[in-house]
DRENTORMAR-707896 format. One record per residue: residue number from 1; residue in one letter; x, y negated, z of N, C-alpha, C, O in turn. Coordinates in pm, 1 decimal. Example, Ala and Ser with C-alpha at 12.3 -4.5 7.8 and 13.67 -1.06 7.14 Angstrom:
<nr:1, rest:A, nu:1319.0, nv:569.0, nw:780.0, cau:1230.0, cav:450.0, caw:780.0, cu:1320.0, cv:330.0, cw:780.0, ou:1423.6, ov:331.9, ow:846.5> $
<nr:2, rest:S, nu:1285.0, nv:225.0, nw:708.0, cau:1367.0, cav:106.0, caw:714.0, cu:1290.0, cv:-3.0, cw:787.0, ou:1340.9, ov:-113.8, ow:803.9> $
END
This chain:
<nr:1, rest:X, nu:-5260.3, nv:-1212.4, nw:-1302.9, cau:-5157.2, cav:-1255.6, caw:-1199.1, cu:-5062.0, cv:-1213.2, cw:-1125.9, ou:-4971.7, ov:-1283.5, ow:-1080.4> $
<nr:2, rest:X, nu:-5076.9, nv:-1090.1, nw:-1109.1, cau:-4980.3, cav:-936.7, caw:-1065.4, cu:-4894.9, cv:-880.5, cw:-1176.5, ou:-4796.4, ov:-809.5, ow:-1156.0> $
<nr:3, rest:X, nu:-4934.8, nv:-913.4, nw:-1284.1, cau:-4827.6, cav:-850.8, caw:-1417.5, cu:-4788.0, cv:-970.1, cw:-1458.1, ou:-4691.2, ov:-972.4, ow:-1534.1> $
<nr:4, rest:X, nu:-4852.5, nv:-1099.9, nw:-1418.3, cau:-4715.6, cav:-1201.4, caw:-1430.3, cu:-4625.8, cv:-1178.9, cw:-1349.6, ou:-4515.0, ov:-1161.1, ow:-1400.1> $
<nr:5, rest:X, nu:-4635.3, nv:-1171.4, nw:-1209.1, cau:-4516.2, cav:-1154.1, caw:-1111.3, cu:-4433.1, cv:-1051.5, cw:-1147.5, ou:-4311.6, ov:-1055.7, ow:-1128.3> $
<nr:6, rest:X, nu:-4484.7, nv:-968.4, nw:-1193.7, cau:-4405.2, cav:-857.0, caw:-1195.9, cu:-4299.0, cv:-865.2, cw:-1325.1, ou:-4180.7, ov:-833.1, ow:-1313.9> $
<nr:7, rest:X, nu:-4367.1, nv:-919.3, nw:-1465.3, cau:-4284.8, cav:-990.8, caw:-1558.1, cu:-4141.8, cv:-1081.9, cw:-1521.0, ou:-4026.2, ov:-1079.0, ow:-1563.2> $
<nr:8, rest:X, nu:-4215.8, nv:-1164.0, nw:-1418.5, cau:-4072.5, cav:-1273.5, caw:-1366.9, cu:-3952.2, cv:-1204.3, cw:-1309.4, ou:-3831.6, ov:-1202.9, ow:-1334.0> $
<nr:9, rest:X, nu:-4060.8, nv:-1128.2, nw:-1193.4, cau:-3903.1, cav:-1071.5, caw:-1123.3, cu:-3854.9, cv:-938.1, cw:-1182.4, ou:-3787.4, ov:-858.8, ow:-1116.7> $
<nr:10, rest:X, nu:-3889.9, nv:-918.6, nw:-1300.1, cau:-3801.8, cav:-807.3, caw:-1364.7, cu:-3721.0, cv:-910.6, cw:-1456.1, ou:-3599.7, ov:-889.5, ow:-1454.4> $
<nr:11, rest:X, nu:-3763.5, nv:-1020.7, nw:-1537.7, cau:-3675.6, cav:-1141.9, caw:-1579.1, cu:-3535.5, cv:-1147.5, cw:-1468.5, ou:-3420.9, ov:-1105.1, ow:-1484.0> $
<nr:12, rest:X, nu:-3583.5, nv:-1199.9, nw:-1383.7, cau:-3501.4, cav:-1228.5, caw:-1269.1, cu:-3386.2, cv:-1139.1, cw:-1221.8, ou:-3272.0, ov:-1176.1, ow:-1194.4> $
<nr:13, rest:X, nu:-3445.4, nv:-992.0, nw:-1216.3, cau:-3336.2, cav:-917.7, caw:-1174.2, cu:-3238.6, cv:-830.1, cw:-1296.1, ou:-3135.9, ov:-764.6, ow:-1278.0> $
<nr:14, rest:X, nu:-3302.9, nv:-853.2, nw:-1404.9, cau:-3219.2, cav:-850.7, caw:-1541.4, cu:-3128.2, cv:-958.1, cw:-1570.1, ou:-3035.7, ov:-933.9, ow:-1647.6> $
<nr:15, rest:X, nu:-3140.5, nv:-1085.5, nw:-1514.8, cau:-3075.9, cav:-1174.8, caw:-1549.3, cu:-2931.8, cv:-1166.2, cw:-1452.0, ou:-2821.4, ov:-1174.6, ow:-1505.6> $
<nr:16, rest:X, nu:-2945.9, nv:-1150.4, nw:-1319.6, cau:-2913.9, cav:-1132.2, caw:-1209.7, cu:-2793.1, cv:-1000.7, cw:-1241.4, ou:-2671.0, ov:-1004.1, ow:-1256.5> $
<nr:17, rest:X, nu:-2865.4, nv:-920.2, nw:-1242.3, cau:-2777.6, cav:-790.6, caw:-1298.5, cu:-2684.0, cv:-817.0, cw:-1425.3, ou:-2570.7, ov:-769.0, ow:-1425.8> $
<nr:18, rest:X, nu:-2725.4, nv:-884.3, nw:-1520.6, cau:-2637.6, cav:-882.5, caw:-1634.6, cu:-2502.9, cv:-992.0, cw:-1576.8, ou:-2416.7, ov:-1008.1, ow:-1663.3> $
<nr:19, rest:X, nu:-2482.1, nv:-1051.8, nw:-1470.0, cau:-2367.3, cav:-1131.8, caw:-1442.6, cu:-2228.8, cv:-1085.2, cw:-1492.9, ou:-2200.0, ov:-970.1, ow:-1525.7> $
<nr:20, rest:X, nu:-2165.0, nv:-1170.3, nw:-1493.7, cau:-2012.7, cav:-1117.0, caw:-1505.9, cu:-1961.2, cv:-1145.2, cw:-1374.8, ou:-1958.4, ov:-1243.6, ow:-1300.9> $
<nr:21, rest:X, nu:-1908.1, nv:-985.6, nw:-1368.8, cau:-1818.6, cav:-955.1, caw:-1239.0, cu:-1679.2, cv:-976.0, cw:-1210.3, ou:-1619.8, ov:-953.1, ow:-1104.9> $
<nr:22, rest:X, nu:-1629.9, nv:-1027.8, nw:-1331.0, cau:-1491.4, cav:-1017.1, caw:-1328.1, cu:-1395.1, cv:-1080.0, cw:-1238.6, ou:-1276.1, ov:-1048.8, ow:-1233.2> $
<nr:23, rest:X, nu:-1446.9, nv:-1162.4, nw:-1174.5, cau:-1412.6, cav:-1243.9, caw:-1043.4, cu:-1423.4, cv:-1160.7, cw:-929.6, ou:-1327.2, ov:-1151.5, ow:-853.3> $
<nr:24, rest:X, nu:-1525.0, nv:-1100.8, nw:-909.3, cau:-1505.4, cav:-1001.3, caw:-815.1, cu:-1407.5, cv:-875.1, cw:-804.2, ou:-1358.9, ov:-827.3, ow:-701.6> $
<nr:25, rest:X, nu:-1391.1, nv:-833.1, nw:-939.1, cau:-1321.6, cav:-725.2, caw:-949.9, cu:-1162.4, cv:-776.5, cw:-941.4, ou:-1075.7, ov:-701.8, ow:-896.1> $
<nr:26, rest:X, nu:-1139.9, nv:-878.6, nw:-977.7, cau:-983.8, cav:-920.6, caw:-951.6, cu:-968.2, cv:-952.8, cw:-805.6, ou:-856.4, ov:-939.4, ow:-755.8> $
<nr:27, rest:X, nu:-1070.3, nv:-994.5, nw:-731.0, cau:-1080.6, cav:-991.9, caw:-573.8, cu:-1019.6, cv:-852.9, cw:-526.8, ou:-914.8, ov:-824.6, ow:-468.8> $
<nr:28, rest:X, nu:-1134.6, nv:-770.9, nw:-578.4, cau:-1109.0, cav:-659.3, caw:-499.6, cu:-996.3, cv:-561.3, cw:-510.8, ou:-970.5, ov:-491.3, ow:-412.9> $
<nr:29, rest:X, nu:-914.8, nv:-548.0, nw:-640.1, cau:-788.6, cav:-538.4, caw:-655.5, cu:-686.2, cv:-622.3, cw:-605.5, ou:-572.8, ov:-576.1, ow:-617.7> $
<nr:30, rest:X, nu:-694.6, nv:-714.5, nw:-561.5, cau:-603.1, cav:-805.3, caw:-472.2, cu:-587.6, cv:-761.5, cw:-336.3, ou:-484.0, ov:-763.6, ow:-269.7> $
<nr:31, rest:X, nu:-746.5, nv:-706.0, nw:-289.1, cau:-744.6, cav:-659.9, caw:-160.3, cu:-662.5, cv:-543.0, cw:-172.5, ou:-570.4, ov:-529.5, ow:-92.0> $
<nr:32, rest:X, nu:-678.5, nv:-471.3, nw:-245.7, cau:-622.7, cav:-309.2, caw:-268.8, cu:-457.7, cv:-307.9, cw:-255.2, ou:-387.5, ov:-232.6, ow:-187.7> $
<nr:33, rest:X, nu:-417.1, nv:-424.8, nw:-348.8, cau:-288.7, cav:-447.8, caw:-398.9, cu:-202.1, cv:-500.9, cw:-226.3, ou:-85.6, ov:-471.9, ow:-199.2> $
<nr:34, rest:X, nu:-288.1, nv:-573.5, nw:-141.8, cau:-250.1, cav:-607.2, caw:-15.7, cu:-252.0, cv:-509.9, cw:48.6, ou:-139.3, ov:-501.8, ow:97.5> $
<nr:35, rest:X, nu:-323.8, nv:-409.8, nw:87.9, cau:-334.2, cav:-292.5, caw:126.0, cu:-218.9, cv:-158.1, cw:147.9, ou:-170.6, ov:-93.6, ow:241.0> $
<nr:36, rest:X, nu:-211.1, nv:-164.2, nw:-6.0, cau:-131.4, cav:-72.7, caw:-16.0, cu:42.3, cv:-135.9, cw:23.6, ou:139.9, ov:-60.9, ow:27.0> $
<nr:37, rest:X, nu:48.0, nv:-278.2, nw:48.7, cau:199.8, cav:-366.7, caw:61.4, cu:202.6, cv:-320.8, cw:207.6, ou:303.7, ov:-286.4, ow:268.8> $
<nr:38, rest:X, nu:70.5, nv:-325.4, nw:257.6, cau:88.8, cav:-323.3, caw:405.1, cu:124.5, cv:-183.7, cw:439.5, ou:206.5, ov:-164.5, ow:529.3> $
<nr:39, rest:X, nu:63.4, nv:-71.6, nw:367.8, cau:103.9, cav:85.7, caw:398.5, cu:275.6, cv:124.8, cw:387.1, ou:347.0, ov:189.7, ow:463.6> $
<nr:40, rest:X, nu:304.4, nv:58.7, nw:263.9, cau:450.6, cav:21.9, caw:213.1, cu:522.0, cv:-40.0, cw:316.6, ou:631.1, ov:12.0, ow:340.0> $
<nr:41, rest:X, nu:492.1, nv:-132.2, nw:381.9, cau:600.9, cav:-216.4, caw:476.3, cu:596.4, cv:-124.6, cw:587.1, ou:707.1, ov:-89.7, ow:628.0> $
<nr:42, rest:X, nu:502.5, nv:-80.0, nw:641.9, cau:480.0, cav:2.1, caw:799.4, cu:534.3, cv:98.7, cw:766.8, ou:586.9, ov:139.6, ow:870.3> $
<nr:43, rest:X, nu:561.5, nv:177.3, nw:673.8, cau:601.6, cav:321.6, caw:621.4, cu:751.4, cv:282.1, cw:646.0, ou:825.6, ov:349.4, ow:717.5> $
<nr:44, rest:X, nu:790.3, nv:166.9, nw:580.8, cau:962.3, cav:174.8, caw:595.5, cu:992.5, cv:123.4, cw:714.7, ou:1085.5, ov:165.9, ow:783.2> $
<nr:45, rest:X, nu:908.8, nv:19.1, nw:751.4, cau:951.3, cav:-24.3, caw:883.9, cu:1002.1, cv:150.7, cw:1009.5, ou:1107.6, ov:179.5, ow:1065.9> $
<nr:46, rest:X, nu:868.1, nv:221.8, nw:1003.8, cau:869.6, cav:343.0, caw:1090.8, cu:1017.3, cv:443.6, cw:1016.9, ou:1122.9, ov:475.4, ow:1071.5> $
<nr:47, rest:X, nu:991.2, nv:458.3, nw:943.3, cau:1041.4, cav:577.3, caw:870.5, cu:1209.6, cv:514.5, cw:864.6, ou:1299.4, ov:596.1, ow:885.3> $
<nr:48, rest:X, nu:1241.9, nv:386.6, nw:839.6, cau:1388.8, cav:320.4, caw:809.7, cu:1492.8, cv:371.8, cw:837.5, ou:1578.0, ov:396.2, ow:752.0> $
<nr:49, rest:X, nu:1509.6, nv:404.1, nw:989.8, cau:1620.2, cav:404.7, caw:1062.1, cu:1647.4, cv:574.6, cw:1043.7, ou:1763.2, ov:616.5, ow:1042.2> $
<nr:50, rest:X, nu:1553.0, nv:649.8, nw:1032.6, cau:1580.6, cav:796.3, caw:1008.9, cu:1633.1, cv:789.0, cw:848.2, ou:1742.8, ov:840.4, ow:826.2> $
<nr:51, rest:X, nu:1573.9, nv:739.0, nw:755.4, cau:1629.5, cav:744.6, caw:627.1, cu:1788.2, cv:680.0, cw:601.9, ou:1874.7, ov:711.7, ow:520.3> $
<nr:52, rest:X, nu:1786.6, nv:612.3, nw:671.3, cau:1952.5, cav:552.6, caw:698.7, cu:2030.7, cv:654.6, cw:737.4, ou:2132.4, ov:671.0, ow:669.9> $
<nr:53, rest:X, nu:2003.0, nv:761.7, nw:868.8, cau:2077.6, cav:848.8, caw:893.2, cu:2087.5, cv:932.9, cw:777.8, ou:2201.4, ov:962.0, ow:741.3> $
<nr:54, rest:X, nu:1967.0, nv:987.8, nw:698.5, cau:1969.1, cav:1031.7, caw:618.9, cu:2076.3, cv:1064.8, cw:500.1, ou:2120.6, ov:1173.0, ow:461.8> $
<nr:55, rest:X, nu:2105.2, nv:911.6, nw:449.8, cau:2161.6, cav:870.3, caw:339.9, cu:2306.0, cv:889.6, cw:404.5, ou:2395.8, ov:928.4, ow:329.8> $
<nr:56, rest:X, nu:2329.6, nv:868.6, nw:518.3, cau:2499.3, cav:861.8, caw:554.8, cu:2546.3, cv:978.9, cw:583.8, ou:2663.1, ov:1003.4, ow:614.0> $
<nr:57, rest:X, nu:2444.9, nv:1065.7, nw:574.5, cau:2478.0, cav:1218.2, caw:622.8, cu:2489.3, cv:1269.2, cw:491.6, ou:2595.3, ov:1331.0, ow:481.1> $
<nr:58, rest:X, nu:2406.6, nv:1268.4, nw:360.8, cau:2455.2, cav:1291.8, caw:246.9, cu:2572.7, cv:1229.0, cw:194.0, ou:2666.9, ov:1301.0, ow:161.0> $
<nr:59, rest:X, nu:2580.6, nv:1096.7, nw:180.6, cau:2728.6, cav:1050.9, caw:154.1, cu:2855.5, cv:1109.9, cw:205.2, ou:2951.2, ov:1127.0, ow:129.7> $
<nr:60, rest:X, nu:2859.1, nv:1145.0, nw:345.5, cau:2922.9, cav:1238.5, caw:400.2, cu:2991.4, cv:1372.1, cw:353.6, ou:3103.2, ov:1423.0, ow:346.1> $
<nr:61, rest:X, nu:2856.8, nv:1399.6, nw:326.2, cau:2891.4, cav:1564.1, caw:263.2, cu:2914.2, cv:1562.6, cw:115.0, ou:2990.7, ov:1642.8, ow:61.5> $
<nr:62, rest:X, nu:2836.8, nv:1456.5, nw:38.4, cau:2910.0, cav:1414.6, caw:-68.6, cu:3068.0, cv:1394.7, cw:-105.0, ou:3136.6, ov:1411.1, ow:-205.8> $
<nr:63, rest:X, nu:3085.6, nv:1360.1, nw:1.2, cau:3268.4, cav:1273.7, caw:-34.7, cu:3355.3, cv:1393.9, cw:80.3, ou:3472.9, ov:1367.0, ow:104.6> $
<nr:64, rest:X, nu:3291.0, nv:1528.2, nw:149.9, cau:3340.5, cav:1633.1, caw:201.8, cu:3422.8, cv:1573.8, cw:334.0, ou:3532.5, ov:1606.7, ow:379.3> $
<nr:65, rest:X, nu:3327.0, nv:1473.7, nw:378.0, cau:3377.0, cav:1429.8, caw:516.1, cu:3240.9, cv:1516.9, cw:637.7, ou:3130.1, ov:1568.5, ow:623.2> $
<nr:66, rest:X, nu:3308.4, nv:1497.6, nw:718.4, cau:3219.9, cav:1534.4, caw:850.1, cu:3093.1, cv:1458.3, cw:920.6, ou:3146.4, ov:1389.9, ow:1008.0> $
<nr:67, rest:X, nu:2983.5, nv:1441.1, nw:924.9, cau:2877.7, cav:1325.1, caw:960.4, cu:2848.1, cv:1384.2, cw:1126.5, ou:2827.6, ov:1498.2, ow:1168.0> $
<nr:68, rest:X, nu:2853.3, nv:1300.9, nw:1170.5, cau:2841.1, cav:1276.0, caw:1347.3, cu:2729.7, cv:1193.9, cw:1368.7, ou:2730.2, ov:1073.1, ow:1344.9> $
<nr:69, rest:X, nu:2630.4, nv:1258.9, nw:1414.9, cau:2487.4, cav:1140.4, caw:1438.5, cu:2556.7, cv:1072.9, cw:1524.6, ou:2664.0, ov:1105.9, ow:1575.1> $
<nr:70, rest:X, nu:2448.3, nv:903.4, nw:1555.4, cau:2457.6, cav:842.5, caw:1623.0, cu:2406.3, cv:884.4, cw:1772.2, ou:2320.1, ov:972.1, ow:1765.0> $
<nr:71, rest:X, nu:2435.3, nv:846.7, nw:1897.0, cau:2389.5, cav:858.9, caw:2004.8, cu:2343.6, cv:728.7, cw:2080.2, ou:2335.3, ov:618.0, ow:2027.0> $
<nr:72, rest:X, nu:2317.4, nv:755.0, nw:2200.2, cau:2289.6, cav:617.4, caw:2297.5, cu:2399.2, cv:510.2, cw:2296.7, ou:2394.0, ov:387.6, ow:2306.6> $
<nr:73, rest:X, nu:2495.3, nv:592.5, nw:2282.3, cau:2585.6, cav:532.2, caw:2337.2, cu:2753.2, cv:488.4, cw:2250.8, ou:2861.5, ov:444.0, ow:2288.8> $
<nr:74, rest:X, nu:2690.2, nv:534.2, nw:2112.8, cau:2782.7, cav:568.2, caw:2011.3, cu:2745.3, cv:532.4, cw:1875.1, ou:2626.6, ov:564.5, ow:1867.5> $
<nr:75, rest:X, nu:2783.3, nv:481.7, nw:1759.4, cau:2701.6, cav:486.1, caw:1620.5, cu:2757.9, cv:594.0, cw:1591.7, ou:2842.7, ov:654.9, ow:1657.0> $
<nr:76, rest:X, nu:2687.4, nv:633.1, nw:1441.6, cau:2705.6, cav:750.7, caw:1393.2, cu:2852.6, cv:755.2, cw:1291.6, ou:2906.9, ov:648.2, ow:1264.1> $
<nr:77, rest:X, nu:2896.7, nv:856.0, nw:1252.0, cau:3063.3, cav:798.9, caw:1203.3, cu:3075.1, cv:938.7, cw:1107.4, ou:3040.9, ov:1052.2, ow:1140.6> $
<nr:78, rest:X, nu:3130.0, nv:898.5, nw:987.2, cau:3160.1, cav:973.6, caw:904.0, cu:3331.7, cv:969.0, cw:850.4, ou:3399.1, ov:892.8, ow:781.1> $
<nr:79, rest:X, nu:3359.9, nv:1120.2, nw:940.1, cau:3504.8, cav:1167.6, caw:976.5, cu:3542.4, cv:1240.0, cw:859.3, ou:3653.3, ov:1292.8, ow:852.3> $
END
């Protein structure tokens, strides 16, 4: 009786372990993509203003003009 119980348990475990888990994998990849998107959006939101100023300064330097950074009362200028 005990041997029969172990044999049945073993067959149940084997049948459950052999299941196809492609759906679970797809869900995991979807969650990872969503988390990466959230990180990218947060980074762009936090760094967006600083990057804009950096690119404006580079544009002025390339064109041979002088860049004046923005202040609380005036916008940045490229003269």
